[in-house]
Backbone as CSV, one residue per row, in Angstrom:
resi,resn,N_x,N_y,N_z,CA_x,CA_y,CA_z,C_x,C_y,C_z
1,MET,234.451,24.138,-89.249,234.876,22.821,-89.638,234.181,21.801,-88.741
2,GLY,233.598,20.790,-89.370,232.944,19.727,-88.631,231.440,19.865,-88.508
3,MET,230.879,20.980,-88.919,229.434,21.161,-88.739,228.608,20.727,-89.944
4,GLY,229.240,20.462,-91.067,228.498,20.147,-92.280,227.712,18.854,-92.210
5,VAL,228.266,17.822,-91.590,227.579,16.526,-91.513,226.304,16.648,-90.681
6,PRO,226.366,17.151,-89.434,225.113,17.294,-88.684,224.158,18.298,-89.332
7,ALA,224.688,19.301,-90.022,223.815,20.259,-90.707,223.037,19.573,-91.827
8,ALA,223.680,18.667,-92.567,222.985,17.942,-93.636,221.902,17.035,-93.061
9,VAL,222.201,16.396,-91.943,221.194,15.538,-91.290,220.012,16.393,-90.831
10,ALA,220.299,17.532,-90.217,219.236,18.423,-89.758,218.422,18.966,-90.928
11,ALA,219.093,19.335,-92.014,218.392,19.846,-93.193,217.430,18.798,-93.736
12,GLU,217.860,17.554,-93.750,217.006,16.468,-94.236,215.816,16.251,-93.307
13,MET,216.014,16.442,-92.012,214.910,16.294,-91.053,213.873,17.399,-91.242
14,VAL,214.355,18.614,-91.460,213.469,19.769,-91.582,212.738,19.783,-92.922
15,ARG,213.440,19.395,-94.003,212.848,19.406,-95.344,213.099,18.061,-96.014
16,PRO,212.369,17.024,-95.601,212.657,15.670,-96.087,212.445,15.460,-97.581
17,HIS,211.725,16.350,-98.248,211.466,16.162,-99.675,212.428,16.957,-100.561
18,ALA,213.358,17.681,-99.923,214.383,18.409,-100.671,215.722,17.702,-100.437
19,PRO,216.520,17.561,-101.468,217.794,16.861,-101.257,218.741,17.666,-100.364
20,ALA,219.397,16.972,-99.449,220.437,17.568,-98.609,221.748,16.920,-99.022
21,VAL,222.667,17.738,-99.513,223.944,17.217,-99.997,225.073,17.926,-99.259
22,TYR,225.902,17.131,-98.626,227.100,17.618,-97.936,228.295,17.392,-98.856
23,ILE,229.158,18.398,-98.988,230.422,18.249,-99.708,231.511,18.755,-98.771
24,GLY,232.420,17.878,-98.405,233.481,18.285,-97.489,234.668,17.366,-97.576
25,GLY,235.705,17.756,-96.892,236.923,16.968,-96.878,236.862,15.832,-95.870
26,ASP,237.847,14.962,-95.974,237.919,13.819,-95.077,238.101,14.254,-93.626
27,GLY,238.936,15.249,-93.375,239.129,15.739,-92.012,237.858,16.330,-91.442
28,ASP,237.145,17.079,-92.254,235.871,17.661,-91.832,234.867,16.553,-91.505
29,PHE,234.747,15.567,-92.386,233.789,14.485,-92.162,234.116,13.711,-90.887
30,LEU,235.395,13.478,-90.631,235.789,12.698,-89.460,235.395,13.362,-88.143
31,MET,235.190,14.652,-88.147,234.842,15.339,-86.905,233.451,14.965,-86.391
32,ASN,232.514,14.705,-87.283,231.152,14.344,-86.869,230.532,13.308,-87.788
33,GLY,231.336,12.503,-88.438,230.830,11.497,-89.364,229.916,10.476,-88.728
34,GLN,230.008,10.320,-87.399,229.129,9.369,-86.719,227.661,9.765,-86.852
35,GLU,227.388,10.995,-87.254,225.998,11.408,-87.461,225.380,10.705,-88.667
36,LEU,226.192,10.032,-89.454,225.659,9.150,-90.494,224.751,8.108,-89.857
37,ALA,225.125,7.617,-88.674,224.291,6.651,-87.946,222.940,7.265,-87.585
38,THR,222.927,8.545,-87.242,221.669,9.228,-86.929,220.768,9.266,-88.155
39,ALA,221.362,9.596,-89.303,220.578,9.646,-90.548,219.974,8.284,-90.851
40,VAL,220.759,7.227,-90.716,220.257,5.877,-90.979,219.171,5.520,-89.971
41,HIS,219.411,5.822,-88.711,218.443,5.502,-87.651,217.069,6.105,-87.927
42,TYR,217.044,7.328,-88.409,215.775,8.014,-88.654,215.268,7.867,-90.085
43,GLY,215.918,7.044,-90.878,215.453,6.807,-92.246,215.611,8.001,-93.160
44,LEU,216.609,8.826,-92.914,216.846,10.018,-93.724,217.768,9.659,-94.883
45,ASP,217.753,10.501,-95.919,218.574,10.184,-97.087,219.473,11.325,-97.572
46,PRO,220.239,11.962,-96.674,221.203,12.942,-97.164,222.322,12.237,-97.931
47,VAL,222.981,12.989,-98.778,224.120,12.477,-99.534,225.369,13.179,-99.004
48,PHE,226.357,12.386,-98.607,227.620,12.909,-98.110,228.695,12.646,-99.154
49,ILE,229.259,13.716,-99.693,230.350,13.612,-100.659,231.623,13.968,-99.907
50,ILE,232.496,12.981,-99.757,233.703,13.144,-98.955,234.915,13.150,-99.891
51,ILE,235.596,14.273,-99.947,236.784,14.416,-100.774,237.997,14.055,-99.909
52,ASN,238.637,12.958,-100.231,239.709,12.418,-99.401,241.075,12.763,-99.975
53,ASN,241.814,13.631,-99.270,243.203,13.895,-99.640,244.160,13.428,-98.543
54,GLY,243.620,12.775,-97.507,244.452,12.207,-96.459,245.059,13.198,-95.491
55,LYS,244.439,14.398,-95.406,244.980,15.380,-94.472,243.956,16.467,-94.175
56,TYR,244.208,17.183,-93.099,243.466,18.415,-92.836,244.064,19.452,-93.778
57,GLY,243.529,19.523,-94.993,244.154,20.289,-96.062,244.267,21.774,-95.822
58,THR,243.220,22.404,-95.335,243.269,23.851,-95.122,244.263,24.197,-94.021
59,ILE,244.250,23.408,-92.950,245.203,23.642,-91.859,246.626,23.434,-92.376
60,ARG,246.823,22.387,-93.166,248.149,22.104,-93.728,248.616,23.259,-94.609
61,GLY,247.708,23.781,-95.444,248.057,24.919,-96.290,248.481,26.130,-95.487
62,ASN,247.772,26.400,-94.394,248.145,27.520,-93.528,249.502,27.287,-92.881
63,GLN,249.762,26.043,-92.460,251.073,25.736,-91.876,252.188,25.941,-92.895
64,GLU,251.979,25.462,-94.115,253.002,25.608,-95.150,253.265,27.073,-95.469
65,ALA,252.208,27.880,-95.480,252.369,29.297,-95.806,253.052,30.071,-94.676
66,ARG,252.700,29.772,-93.449,253.218,30.551,-92.316,254.482,29.971,-91.690
67,TYR,254.635,28.653,-91.772,255.773,27.980,-91.140,256.375,26.969,-92.107
68,PRO,256.985,27.424,-93.192,257.524,26.502,-94.202,258.428,25.434,-93.578
69,GLY,258.172,24.191,-93.993,258.977,23.085,-93.508,258.644,22.615,-92.105
70,ARG,257.597,23.173,-91.501,257.261,22.818,-90.123,255.794,22.416,-89.985
71,VAL,255.332,21.539,-90.841,253.940,21.086,-90.725,253.840,20.058,-89.613
72,SER,252.671,20.018,-88.973,252.517,19.117,-87.835,251.057,18.720,-87.650
73,GLY,250.822,17.441,-87.427,249.508,16.961,-87.017,248.407,17.093,-88.044
74,THR,248.735,17.082,-89.328,247.687,17.270,-90.328,247.467,16.056,-91.220
75,THR,248.283,15.022,-91.095,248.122,13.822,-91.912,247.117,12.886,-91.241
76,LEU,246.223,12.325,-92.038,245.163,11.461,-91.519,245.328,10.023,-91.994
77,THR,244.861,9.108,-91.191,244.705,7.709,-91.585,243.208,7.468,-91.635
78,ASN,242.687,7.279,-92.836,241.238,7.230,-93.026,240.709,5.820,-93.245
79,PRO,239.440,5.636,-92.875,238.770,4.392,-93.251,238.330,4.476,-94.707
80,ASP,237.833,3.391,-95.209,237.131,3.391,-96.496,235.737,3.921,-96.162
81,PHE,235.479,5.174,-96.490,234.216,5.805,-96.101,233.008,5.120,-96.742
82,ALA,233.161,4.599,-97.951,232.050,3.881,-98.598,231.735,2.612,-97.826
83,ALA,232.758,1.870,-97.430,232.545,0.648,-96.652,231.943,0.979,-95.293
84,MET,232.382,2.080,-94.688,231.820,2.507,-93.410,230.331,2.801,-93.558
85,ALA,229.975,3.500,-94.629,228.567,3.813,-94.877,227.756,2.536,-95.010
86,ILE,228.259,1.596,-95.772,227.554,0.322,-95.963,227.395,-0.394,-94.628
87,SER,228.411,-0.333,-93.775,228.311,-1.004,-92.473,227.234,-0.392,-91.592
88,TYR,226.914,0.879,-91.803,225.825,1.533,-91.076,224.457,1.228,-91.695
89,GLY,224.444,0.655,-92.886,223.187,0.421,-93.592,222.871,1.487,-94.616
90,ALA,223.831,2.334,-94.896,223.676,3.386,-95.900,224.213,2.888,-97.238
91,HIS,223.987,3.684,-98.265,224.551,3.414,-99.583,225.960,3.997,-99.589
92,GLY,226.932,3.281,-100.146,228.298,3.791,-100.199,228.979,3.443,-101.501
93,GLU,229.748,4.386,-102.049,230.520,4.177,-103.272,231.838,4.924,-103.178
94,ARG,232.859,4.364,-103.824,234.143,5.040,-103.963,234.288,5.520,-105.398
95,VAL,234.824,6.708,-105.557,235.064,7.278,-106.882,236.555,7.597,-107.003
96,VAL,237.165,7.055,-108.040,238.581,7.283,-108.293,238.766,8.162,-109.530
97,LYS,237.931,7.952,-110.559,238.041,8.711,-111.806,236.907,9.735,-111.898
98,THR,237.234,10.894,-112.420,236.260,11.977,-112.557,235.011,11.522,-113.307
99,ASP,235.188,10.737,-114.360,234.048,10.280,-115.163,233.076,9.406,-114.374
100,ASP,233.516,8.843,-113.274,232.657,7.976,-112.466,231.825,8.738,-111.440
101,PHE,232.115,10.043,-111.272,231.421,10.788,-110.221,229.936,11.012,-110.526
102,ALA,229.604,11.513,-111.708,228.203,11.835,-112.024,227.291,10.611,-111.875
103,PRO,227.658,9.439,-112.393,226.792,8.275,-112.184,226.678,7.882,-110.708
104,ALA,227.763,8.034,-109.950,227.715,7.718,-108.516,226.769,8.672,-107.795
105,LEU,226.819,9.950,-108.151,225.921,10.929,-107.542,224.471,10.609,-107.885
106,GLU,224.219,10.269,-109.120,222.852,9.917,-109.530,222.329,8.720,-108.724
107,ARG,223.151,7.704,-108.548,222.748,6.531,-107.765,222.499,6.906,-106.304
108,ALA,223.355,7.764,-105.749,223.197,8.176,-104.359,221.895,8.953,-104.161
109,LEU,221.589,9.851,-105.094,220.361,10.644,-104.978,219.110,9.786,-105.117
110,LYS,219.225,8.666,-105.813,218.083,7.771,-106.013,218.042,6.619,-105.016
111,ALA,219.011,6.526,-104.133,219.132,5.375,-103.230,217.990,5.276,-102.227
112,GLY,217.377,6.397,-101.873,216.291,6.373,-100.902,216.762,6.143,-99.472
113,ARG,218.043,6.311,-99.241,218.624,6.184,-97.901,219.888,7.030,-97.865
114,ALA,220.422,7.221,-96.686,221.657,7.991,-96.555,222.725,7.383,-97.453
115,SER,223.562,8.235,-98.021,224.587,7.782,-98.964,225.896,8.520,-98.737
116,CYS,226.987,7.812,-98.971,228.321,8.417,-98.955,228.999,8.136,-100.279
117,ILE,229.557,9.167,-100.855,230.412,9.011,-102.027,231.810,9.398,-101.572
118,HIS,232.690,8.427,-101.560,234.072,8.603,-101.112,234.914,8.907,-102.347
119,VAL,235.300,10.168,-102.507,236.077,10.608,-103.665,237.551,10.633,-103.285
120,LEU,238.334,9.813,-103.969,239.766,9.754,-103.692,240.483,10.824,-104.496
121,GLY,240.987,11.839,-103.811,241.708,12.924,-104.457,243.196,12.771,-104.245
122,GLY,243.958,13.608,-104.886,245.401,13.582,-104.710,245.805,14.172,-103.371
123,PRO,246.990,13.847,-102.879,247.410,14.311,-101.568,247.597,15.825,-101.462
124,ASP,247.762,16.504,-102.573,247.932,17.953,-102.540,246.669,18.706,-102.937
125,SER,245.593,17.987,-103.200,244.353,18.605,-103.654,243.604,19.267,-102.504
126,LEU,243.218,20.516,-102.735,242.367,21.235,-101.792,241.048,21.642,-102.444
127,GLY,240.844,21.282,-103.675,239.624,21.639,-104.397,239.920,21.733,-105.874
128,PRO,238.890,22.042,-106.675,239.064,22.043,-108.128,240.170,22.961,-108.637
129,GLU,240.394,24.099,-108.008,241.402,25.027,-108.497,242.448,25.368,-107.468
130,HIS,242.528,24.564,-106.407,243.483,24.863,-105.338,244.220,23.592,-104.918
131,GLN,245.493,23.774,-104.658,246.276,22.646,-104.157,247.299,23.184,-103.174
132,LEU,247.818,22.288,-102.337,248.877,22.700,-101.441,250.029,23.234,-102.278
133,GLY,250.575,24.345,-101.873,251.665,24.949,-102.623,251.199,25.976,-103.645
134,GLY,249.883,26.216,-103.772,249.393,27.222,-104.710,248.200,26.788,-105.489
135,VAL,247.899,27.510,-106.542,246.737,27.253,-107.393,247.060,26.146,-108.370
136,ALA,246.082,25.296,-108.619,246.265,24.177,-109.555,246.383,24.662,-110.982
């Protein structure tokens, strides 16, 4: 957890003509999201797709499974990741509806600079087929 952002920046440095796309949760991105500044500084164009459910979802799921009713320290207060990206000089977009994702991804891949797509997910979402409390 936390290595995907610097890995995407490194991948873009090593193979600048191949797209580097990071897909991770908000908690994961927050661990090393400042590396977005590194990408902008060096003129790199990785795409960061941040799925925001407002918590360390995997840790929360483990807590719920092993210690029902005793979750602790997994709720996050997040910035607007798209606005943060723009403040660094990167391309940034927020996605709320599924139908808006593909066009946002296309714009990010064509931006010619680092990009963040901030995907607002539900609070129990852990992925396309997984949610807190079981399978979706």
